C-alpha positions as CSV (number, residue, x, y, z in Angstrom):
1,M,6.7,-9.2,-8.4
2,V,6.2,-6.1,-10.6
3,I,5.7,-8.6,-13.5
4,E,3.3,-10.6,-11.3
5,F,1.2,-7.2,-10.3
6,N,1.2,-5.9,-13.6
7,N,-0.5,-8.9,-14.9
8,L,-3.0,-8.9,-12.0
9,R,-3.6,-5.6,-12.6
10,K,-4.5,-6.4,-16.5
11,N,-6.3,-9.5,-15.5
12,R,-8.4,-8.8,-12.3
13,F,-7.7,-4.8,-11.6
14,K,-8.5,-3.4,-14.9
15,N,-9.5,0.2,-13.3
16,I,-6.0,0.5,-12.1
17,Q,-4.1,2.3,-15.1
18,G,-1.1,4.3,-13.7
19,F,0.5,2.8,-11.1
20,K,4.4,3.9,-9.7
21,C,6.6,0.9,-8.1
22,K,9.8,0.9,-6.5
23,F,11.5,-1.8,-3.9
24,V,11.9,-0.4,-0.5
25,S,13.8,-1.7,2.6
26,R,11.7,-1.7,5.6
27,K,12.0,-3.3,9.4
28,Y,9.1,-5.5,10.2
29,C,8.3,-7.0,13.5
30,F,4.9,-7.2,14.3
31,E,2.2,-10.7,13.7
32,M,2.7,-11.7,10.6
33,P,4.9,-15.0,10.3
34,I,7.7,-13.0,9.0
35,S,11.4,-13.3,10.4
36,H,12.1,-9.9,12.3
37,G,14.4,-7.3,11.0
38,E,14.4,-5.8,7.8
39,H,13.2,-7.0,4.4
40,K,12.7,-5.7,0.9
41,F,9.1,-4.7,-0.2
42,L,7.8,-3.4,-3.5
43,K,5.9,-0.6,-2.5
44,I,2.9,0.3,-5.0
45,K,1.4,3.5,-5.8
46,Y,-1.9,4.5,-7.6
47,P,-4.7,6.8,-7.8
48,A,-6.9,6.9,-4.9
49,E,-9.8,7.5,-7.3
50,N,-9.2,3.6,-7.6
51,P,-10.3,1.0,-4.8
52,P,-7.9,-0.9,-2.8
53,L,-6.6,-4.0,-3.4
54,P,-8.4,-7.3,-1.6
55,A,-6.1,-7.7,1.6
56,N,-6.1,-11.2,1.3
57,L,-4.8,-11.0,-2.5
58,T,-1.8,-13.5,-2.7
59,G,0.0,-14.5,-5.7
60,N,3.4,-16.6,-6.7
61,T,5.8,-14.3,-5.4
62,F,4.2,-12.3,-2.5
63,E,2.2,-13.7,0.6
64,T,0.3,-10.5,1.4
65,I,-0.5,-6.7,1.0
66,F,0.2,-4.4,3.7
67,G,-1.7,-0.9,4.0
68,A,-5.0,-2.8,1.7
69,N,-7.4,-1.6,4.5
70,Q,-6.0,2.1,5.6
71,S,-8.1,4.8,4.7
72,M,-7.0,7.4,2.6
73,L,-7.6,10.1,5.3
74,E,-5.5,7.6,7.8
75,L,-2.8,7.5,5.3
76,F,-2.6,11.1,4.9
77,L,-2.5,11.9,8.5
78,L,0.4,9.4,9.3
79,K,2.1,10.7,6.1
80,R,2.0,14.1,7.4
81,K,2.4,13.3,11.2
82,I,-0.8,15.2,12.3
83,K,-1.3,14.4,15.6
84,G,-3.7,14.9,18.8
85,P,-7.3,16.6,18.4
86,C,-7.2,19.7,17.3
87,W,-9.3,21.6,14.3
88,L,-7.8,21.0,10.9
89,T,-8.1,23.2,7.6
90,I,-6.5,21.7,4.9
91,K,-6.4,23.9,1.8
92,N,-5.9,23.2,-2.3
93,V,-6.0,19.2,-1.7
């Protein structure tokens, strides 16, 4: 999977220069036709200045991309567990 993503990045998404990836284990039980339970996924992180990958991107070794349609603000709020309607002051971003 890593080699296939690297080839896609070089050929179709040339603006993604630096990225990090690792295999992670996640539980899945939602709408995709994937068996419920724990699976291994390839987690890819790259700078937010680059545009997101298309949500309908597929390849030989992967069928879907999770989180491609989430905004950076949504990812930030979920990662930091910021909840409820309140006033926020974010410093030193």
